[in-house]
N, C-alpha and C positions, 0 to 999 in steps of 0.2 A: 504494500500500500504506500503510495507516494503522495507527498504534499507539494502543492505549488507554493511559490514564494508569498503570494497573497494570503493563502491559508495559514502559512507559518507565522506571518505578521499578526494575523487575527488571534491565533492561539497564544502566541507570546504576549500580545497586548491584553488578553483576557486576564492575565496574572500581573503583568508589569504595570499597567496603568492604575489598577486598584492599589497595588503596593506603593506607588508614588503618592497617591492621595492619602492613604492611611499613614504613611510615614510623615507627611506634612502635618496631619492632625496630631500625631504623637510628639511633634516638636513644640506644640503650644498648649496642649490640653493640660488642665490642672493635675497635679500629683505625678503623672508620668513624665512631664517635661522638666521636672526638678533635676538639679545638677547631681543629686545623689543617686539618681537612677542611671546605671551605666548605659552607654549607647548600644552596647551589644544586646542588652535586655530589650531595649526598644525595637531594635532590628528584628530580633527573634519574635517578639510580640506582633510586629507588623507582618512578618511572614505567615504566622499562624492565622491571624485575622484574614489575610488575603486568601489563604487556602480555604478558609471557611466561607468567604463571601463570593469568590470568583465563580464557582460552579453554577451559582444561581443567576449570574448576569448574562445579558445578551452579548454576542460577539461584537467587539468594538470595531470601528473602521480600520482597515489595514493601513496603518501609518508607521513608517519606518522611523524609529526613535533617533536615528543618526542623521536625519535630514532637518532642515530648518523648521519644517512643519512639526516634526517630532519633538524638537527642542522646545518650541512654543507650547506644545501640548504638555510636556513635562512641567514647564513653569505653571501652566494653567492648573494641572492636577495638584501640584504642590500648593498653589494659592488657595484652591478650594479646601484642602485639608487644613491649612494654616488658619483660614477663615473660620472653619468649624471649631477648631481648638481655641482660637482667640475669643470667640463668642462665649464659650464656657469659662475661659480664664478671667473674663471681665467680672463674673460672679465673685470670684475670690478677691480680685483686686479692689472691688468696692468696699469690702470689709477691712482690707489692709489700709485703705484710705481712712476709713472710720477710726481704726486704731491709731493712726498718726494724729488725727484731730483730737482724739480723746487723750492721748499721751501729752500733747502740748497743753491742753486745758488743765491737766492734773499736775503739770510741772515735771513730767517724766520724759520730756523730749530727749534728754541726754542719756536716759537709762535705756540702753539698746543692747541687742545681742545679734549675733550673726544668724541670719535665716539660712538654714541648710539647703533650702530649695533654690535660692537665688545667689547665695554667697555674699550678700550685702547686709549692712547693719540695719536692723528694723527695731522700732520701739517695742518695748515688752508688751504693751497693750495691743499693738498690732499683731504680735505673735500669738497672744491669747485669742484674739478674734479669728486668726487664721486656723488655729487648732480646733476651735469650736465649730467653725464653718466647715472644716474638713470632715469632722465627725458627722455633722448634719448632712453634708453632701453624700457621704457613704450610706448613712442610714436611710436617706431618701432615694437610694439606688441611682444616684447621679452618675456613677461610673457606667451603669448599664444604659442610662439615657444617652451618654456620650457615644458609646459604641453603636447603639441603635440609630443615632442621628447620622453617623458616618456611613452605616450600611444603607439607610434609607436615601442617603444623598445620591447613590448610584441610580436610583429610580427618578428622583426629583431633578438631578443634574447629571444626565448621562454623559459618558466619556465622549469628548469631541464637541459637546455643545458649548457655544460661546457663553462665558460666565461673567467676565469683568465689565459689566455695563455700568453706566453712571448710576442707575437706580440701585443696583446691588451694592456698590461701594458706599452709597449714601446710607443704605440700611445698616451696613456694618458699623460705620462711624457714628451713626445715630444711636445704635445700641451701646456703643462704647461710651457715649455721653452719659448713659444711665449709671456708669460706675461712679461718677461724681454725684449724681442725684441721690442714689441710695446710700453712698458712703456718708454724705452729709446728713441724710435723714436718720441714719442709725446713730451717728455721733451727736446730733443736735440736742436731744434731751439732756445728755450728760454735759455738753458744753454750756448749755443755757443755765443749768443748775449751778455749775461752777462759776459762771459769770455773776450770778446773783450772790454767791458766797463772797466773791471778791469785792462786789459792790458793798456788801454788808461790812466787810473788813475796812473798806475805805471810810464808811460812815463812823465805825468804831474808832478808827485811828484819829479822826478829826475830833470826836467827842472825848477821847482819852489819849492825848498825845504821849503820855508817859508809858503807855502800853507798847511793849516790844512786838510790833505786828509781824515782823519777820520770823520770830521764834514761835509764834502761835499760828500764823497763817498757813505755813506749809503743811504741818501735820493735820490741821483741820481740813484744808483743801484736799489733801490726799485721802483722808477718811471719807469725806463727802464724795470724792470721785469713786472710791471703791464701792460705796453704798449705791451710787447711781449705776455703776457698772453691773452690779447684781440685779438691779431693777431693769436695766435695758437689755440684758442678755436674752430674755425671752423674745425680744423684738427681732432677733436674728432669724428665727424660723420663718415667720411670715414673709420677711424681706427676701430670704433666699428662695422661698417658693415662688414669689412674684418674679424674681430674676430668672429662675429656671423656666417658668412658663413663657416669659418674654423671649428667652433664648430659642425655645422651640418655635414660637411664633415668627421670630426673625428668620430662622432657617426655612420655614414654610413660605414666607414672603419672597425669599431669595429664589426659590424654585418657580414662583409665579411670575417673577420679573424677567424670566429668560424667554 
């Protein structure tokens, strides 16, 4: 039984193009894109996901990956995978931003530790939010949702279909803007409460100038911040649910804009 060159390209593309898209997703998706996850592990995972997905796909167009058309298709598939991973990464970064704002309000902006996922210094409140959101993400089967999204993308965005339209790029950066919206929304109750505490200290310092406001202010501000942190932690769950629903809605809109 012999194969023509066109049939060979189709058979190779059936596994190669999904592998490229899935690899792009693993470059950005939360948890698996962390620096402590070895590249070899991500490659092996991409291979196994590809082997599971490819048999259910239609044969792609016979495109030689060593031509200019093939190179552009590689870039396109990487871009689709990165876009899917980036959409879910925004969910995590929203709460990292909330942690930064909360740390500055509590006077803990200089109290930082190295984030093993990124290798950069992160305020300790940001690390707290990241750990809590990671646990909630896994408990809500967010990891399953990510892999379901990338598998469904082959139906919504078939291989070879033009993807980077103006509308699709607008959807991605509009969703990215929600990182700031929900980050501020989560941190706002805590920041507002601590602002009122600082205003109260300002009034007290004018009423009693002999009081050492610096010796009293920081412990009270820290205690008030910890109390508000306990109060606002339950707000993480509804916000992460909203962001995950928005992520799925954004992916659906991407397919409708093609």
